C-alpha positions in Angstrom: 8.0 -10.3 2.0 7.8 -14.2 2.8 11.3 -14.7 3.1 11.5 -11.5 5.9 8.9 -13.8 7.5 9.7 -17.0 6.9 13.5 -15.9 9.3 12.0 -13.5 11.5 10.2 -17.0 13.0 13.3 -18.9 12.6 15.6 -16.4 14.5 13.3 -15.3 17.0 10.6 -18.6 17.2 7.5 -17.5 19.1 8.1 -14.1 20.5 9.2 -13.7 16.3 5.5 -15.0 15.9 4.2 -12.3 18.3 6.4 -9.8 16.9 5.0 -10.2 13.3 1.6 -10.6 14.1 2.2 -7.1 16.7 3.7 -5.9 12.6 0.6 -7.1 11.1 -1.7 -5.7 13.3 0.6 -1.9 12.8 1.1 -1.6 9.4 -1.7 -4.1 6.7 -0.1 -4.8 4.2 1.9 -7.3 6.1 0.4 -10.2 5.6 -1.3 -12.3 8.2 -2.5 -14.6 5.9 1.1 -16.0 5.1 2.9 -15.7 8.9 0.1 -17.7 10.7 0.1 -20.3 8.2 3.4 -20.7 8.2 3.9 -21.0 11.6 1.1 -24.2 11.0 3.3 -25.6 8.9 6.1 -25.6 11.8 4.0 -27.4 13.6 3.8 -29.6 11.7 7.6 -30.3 11.0 7.3 -30.8 15.1 10.2 -27.8 15.4 6.8 -25.3 17.4 3.8 -27.0 19.4 0.1 -25.5 19.2 -0.6 -23.5 22.1 2.3 -21.6 22.0 1.9 -20.8 18.5 -1.8 -19.8 19.2 -0.8 -17.8 22.1 1.9 -16.0 20.2 0.0 -15.0 17.6 -3.6 -13.7 19.6 -0.6 -11.5 22.1 1.1 -10.0 19.0 -2.6 -9.6 17.5 -3.9 -7.5 20.0 -0.7 -6.2 21.0 -1.1 -4.6 17.5 -5.2 -3.4 18.0 -4.1 -1.2 20.5 -2.2 1.8 19.9 -5.2 1.8 17.2 -8.1 2.1 19.6 -6.3 4.5 21.9 -5.3 6.8 18.4 -8.7 6.6 17.4 -9.8 7.4 20.9 -7.7 9.8 21.8 -7.6 11.7 19.1 -11.1 12.5 18.0 -12.4 12.1 14.9 -11.7 14.8 12.7 -8.7 15.2 13.2 -8.6 11.3 12.5 -9.6 11.6 9.5 -7.6 15.0 8.5 -4.8 12.2 9.5 -5.9 9.7 7.2 -6.2 11.3 4.2 -2.4 13.2 4.6 -0.4 10.1 5.4 -3.4 7.2 5.3 -2.5 5.7 1.8 1.0 4.5 3.4 -1.1 2.2 5.6 -3.2 1.2 2.7 -6.1 3.1 4.8 -8.9 5.6 4.0 -11.1 7.8 4.9 -13.8 5.6 3.3 -12.6 2.6 5.4 -12.7 4.9 8.4 -16.6 5.4 7.8 -17.4 1.7 6.6 -16.0 0.7 10.5 -18.3 3.4 12.1 -21.4 2.8 10.4 -20.8 -0.9 11.5 -19.9 -0.8 14.7 -22.8 2.4 15.3 -25.0 -0.6 13.6 -23.8 -4.1 15.8 -22.1 -2.0 18.6 -19.2 -4.8 20.6 -20.0 -7.8 18.6 -18.4 -6.1 15.0 -15.6 -6.3 17.0 -15.5 -9.9 17.5 -17.0 -10.3 13.9 -14.5 -7.5 12.3 -11.2 -9.5 14.0 -11.6 -12.0 11.4 -12.1 -10.2 8.3 -9.8 -9.8 6.8 -9.0 -5.7 5.3 -11.5 -4.8 8.4 -9.7 -6.8 11.0 -6.8 -3.8 12.2 -9.2 -1.0 11.2 -12.2 -1.6 13.7 -10.2 -0.9 16.7 -10.3 2.8 15.1 -14.7 2.8 15.8 -14.4 1.3 18.9 -11.7 3.8 19.7 -13.7 7.0 18.5 -16.6 5.9 19.4 -14.9 5.5 23.3 -15.7 1.6 24.0 -15.5 0.0 27.0 -11.2 -1.1 27.0 -12.7 -4.1 29.2 -15.2 -5.1 26.5 -12.4 -4.1 23.7 -9.9 -6.9 25.2 -12.5 -9.3 25.6 -14.3 -8.8 21.7 -11.3 -8.4 20.3 -9.2 -11.1 22.2 -12.7 -13.7 21.5 -12.5 -12.7 17.7 -8.2 -13.0 17.7 -8.7 -16.9 18.6 -10.9 -17.9 16.2 -8.6 -16.1 13.3 -5.8 -17.2 13.9 -6.6 -20.7 15.2 -8.1 -20.7 11.5 -5.1 -19.6 10.3 -2.6 -21.9 11.3 -4.7 -24.9 11.6 -5.2 -24.5 7.9 -1.4 -24.1 7.8 -0.7 -27.2 9.5 -2.8 -28.9 7.5 -1.3 -27.7 3.7 2.4 -28.6 5.2 4.9 -27.6 2.2 1.7 -25.5 0.5 0.9 -23.3 3.3 1.7 -19.7 1.1 -1.8 -21.1 -0.7 -3.8 -19.6 2.1 -2.7 -16.4 1.1 -4.1 -17.2 -2.8 -7.4 -17.9 -1.8 -8.1 -15.6 1.0 -8.4 -12.5 -1.4 -10.8 -14.0 -2.8 -12.8 -14.9 0.0 -11.9 -11.9 2.1 -14.2 -9.6 -1.4 -16.5 -12.7 -1.4 -17.5 -12.2 2.6 -16.9 -8.1 2.8 -19.8 -8.3 -0.6 -22.2 -10.3 1.6 -21.9 -7.9 5.0 -21.9 -5.1 3.1 -25.3 -6.0 1.5 -26.8 -7.4 5.0 -26.0 -3.8 6.6 -27.9 -2.3 4.4 -30.3 -4.7 4.1 -30.8 -4.2 7.9 -30.7 -0.4 7.3 -33.2 -0.7 5.2 -35.6 -2.3 7.6 -34.5 0.1 10.0 -35.5 3.0 8.1 -39.2 1.5 6.9 -39.8 0.7 11.1 -39.3 3.9 12.4 
């Protein structure tokens, strides 16, 4: 996959970055943790400029988030779960992923979209509960864009600093993603217990 990503960026430039990040949001197995650090490495080589890379990555991500948003908005929860049970494995998506995203969204509202866009494993799927809960499209775009800018900028800068070793980003992000997810899970659990106690 690395060769395919490298070839896409080398051949298509900024449009290649945009297209790859669009596909990364549609098909989560394509890793942004490789695409954007590689783009950051090309900045260090003088092939691209920082602003162009960030804009391309952000635009691709937001465009890729919209199909999932409208998917959730137009299908409804019951149909969506039935579809995921039949075909979700092709996208590494399960009903548990959907339910977890919904719980996050119901507890934290708009801010969960912003935060969800910077958490690997959640960033793609957070668009679905936003659609299911009929989040206004303007709010969805604003919070998604803010979170995406943070994530894209972080990966690009790290790739720039690492240079030839940009591929290490994916290796480091895997355990960090698990740790972050566990911490956030317990934070939501504690918040839920406190709320039940207050009620």
